[in-house]
Structures are given as C-alpha cells and as structure tokens.
C-alpha positions as a printed NumPy array, in Angstrom:
array([[-54.148,  42.028, -44.881],
       [-52.542,  39.879, -47.552],
       [-51.43 ,  41.236, -50.883],
       [-53.612,  40.105, -53.803],
       [-52.898,  36.658, -55.213],
       [-51.733,  38.237, -58.476],
       [-48.472,  38.957, -56.703],
       [-48.289,  35.36 , -55.524],
       [-48.569,  33.023, -58.547],
       [-47.989,  29.986, -56.302],
       [-51.572,  30.363, -55.126],
       [-52.824,  29.069, -58.476],
       [-51.152,  25.711, -57.821],
       [-52.216,  24.992, -54.254],
       [-50.738,  21.819, -52.807],
       [-53.084,  18.901, -52.288],
       [-54.674,  18.479, -48.88 ],
       [-53.167,  15.799, -46.657],
       [-54.032,  12.206, -47.511],
       [-53.647,   8.933, -45.644],
       [-50.191,   7.481, -46.255],
       [-48.563,  10.833, -47.04 ],
       [-46.092,  10.699, -44.147],
       [-48.206,  12.774, -41.74 ],
       [-49.122,  11.401, -38.306],
       [-52.528,   9.877, -39.036],
       [-54.302,   8.11 , -36.178],
       [-57.557,   6.182, -35.958],
       [-60.343,   8.155, -34.335],
       [-63.401,  10.336, -34.91 ],
       [-63.657,  13.071, -37.538],
       [-64.709,  16.342, -35.926],
       [-65.837,  18.01 , -39.137],
       [-68.533,  17.307, -41.695],
       [-68.87 ,  13.51 , -41.789],
       [-68.443,  12.843, -38.019],
       [-67.473,   9.238, -38.731],
       [-65.691,   7.238, -36.053],
       [-62.894,   4.71 , -36.363],
       [-61.394,   6.325, -39.477],
       [-57.889,   7.661, -40.188],
       [-57.772,  11.276, -38.963],
       [-55.115,  13.969, -38.803],
       [-54.709,  16.683, -36.187],
       [-55.941,  19.881, -37.859],
       [-55.461,  22.345, -35.01 ],
       [-56.821,  23.439, -31.697],
       [-60.408,  24.513, -31.169],
       [-61.363,  27.062, -28.53 ],
       [-64.9  ,  27.408, -27.214],
       [-66.101,  29.385, -24.205],
       [-64.537,  27.596, -21.263],
       [-62.736,  24.787, -23.1  ],
       [-60.157,  23.961, -25.741],
       [-59.605,  20.745, -27.637],
       [-57.621,  19.09 , -30.393],
       [-59.534,  18.793, -33.661],
       [-58.955,  15.699, -35.787],
       [-60.206,  15.485, -39.372],
       [-60.472,  12.657, -41.934],
       [-58.99 ,  13.003, -45.428],
       [-62.202,  13.802, -47.357],
       [-63.315,  16.425, -44.801],
       [-59.829,  17.936, -44.763],
       [-60.016,  18.264, -48.565],
       [-63.429,  19.989, -48.247],
       [-62.06 ,  22.363, -45.594],
       [-59.003,  23.184, -47.726],
       [-61.314,  23.922, -50.644],
       [-63.485,  26.249, -48.547],
       [-60.396,  28.157, -47.37 ],
       [-59.097,  28.376, -50.95 ],
       [-62.432,  29.758, -52.197],
       [-62.454,  32.313, -49.367],
       [-58.917,  33.412, -50.257],
       [-59.858,  33.823, -53.917],
       [-63.004,  35.759, -52.971],
       [-61.029,  38.   , -50.652],
       [-58.522,  38.709, -53.403],
       [-61.207,  39.253, -56.038],
       [-60.107,  36.327, -58.201],
       [-62.63 ,  34.327, -60.197],
       [-62.674,  30.665, -59.263],
       [-64.32 ,  27.588, -60.702],
       [-67.415,  26.169, -59.018],
       [-65.572,  22.921, -58.445],
       [-61.865,  22.125, -58.321],
       [-60.028,  18.814, -58.056],
       [-59.698,  17.61 , -54.485],
       [-56.899,  15.561, -52.984],
       [-58.513,  12.295, -53.991],
       [-58.794,  13.326, -57.643],
       [-62.542,  13.791, -57.293],
       [-64.391,  17.083, -57.529],
       [-65.162,  19.075, -54.4  ],
       [-68.612,  20.662, -54.36 ],
       [-69.261,  24.148, -52.971],
       [-72.744,  23.164, -51.714],
       [-74.433,  26.188, -53.27 ],
       [-77.958,  24.723, -53.096],
       [-79.237,  22.741, -50.139],
       [-82.307,  20.611, -49.605],
       [-83.836,  18.591, -46.809],
       [-83.862,  14.823, -47.295],
       [-85.072,  12.367, -44.652],
       [-84.836,  15.074, -41.996],
       [-81.216,  15.89 , -42.892],
       [-79.714,  18.895, -44.658],
       [-78.036,  17.814, -47.903],
       [-76.412,  19.406, -50.934],
       [-78.672,  19.308, -53.961],
       [-75.695,  18.935, -56.338],
       [-73.401,  16.352, -54.719],
       [-76.099,  14.794, -52.467],
       [-73.725,  14.884, -49.458],
       [-75.077,  15.503, -45.956],
       [-74.2  ,  18.916, -44.517],
       [-73.659,  19.475, -40.818],
       [-74.828,  23.024, -40.143]])
C-alpha cells in the first residue's frame, strides 16, 4: 500500500504522457486501447497476459493520455484526494472521465465528449 499523496507533493504535478516525437521508440502500428486505429504512431505500453497467451500492447498518444488520466484518477481516489472532473492531457486538450454514456448508431459513446467507448 502506498502512503497518501500528501506525503508525495510530486503527485500534484504529474509528468505528461508520452507524445510522438518525445524521444521514445514510437513505431507505426495498431492501437490496442480505446480507438483501435491502425497505421498510427504507437508506443509499447507493456505486456498483456490472458489465459493461455501473452502479448505486447502498443498504444497511440491520445489513448495513452486517456489511460494515464484514468490511472491518475484512481490514485487520487485511493488516496482520498479530490480531483477535477477534467485535467489537461498531453496534447493540451481536456481529458474526459466519461461519467455519462449513451448509445449512438449502435455504439457506446460518452455523452460529454462524444467519443466512442470500447467496453
């Protein structure tokens, strides 16, 4: 168990998520996370283990920023720290927490940011 974030002030100034051109080893491929686009710059985000198989997960910049935001919100929740509904993402835009969902054209989407959610 981690100590509360109060004892770690660095947590209030999280570094930005990786971005294309930041010196990391970006390759062209398919994003394994939310957008599932193909032929985009992606970065290795870790290994994935499923029953009977493991694989390397690659993620595009916008999805990596969303994932970093989700982890940050979880850390704040775990530590009992109030957080804003939306925080700046790596691209300078706002990352939505997808608190309300709706169905649009047979797809699950966020009511606030209108983005498609892959559940």
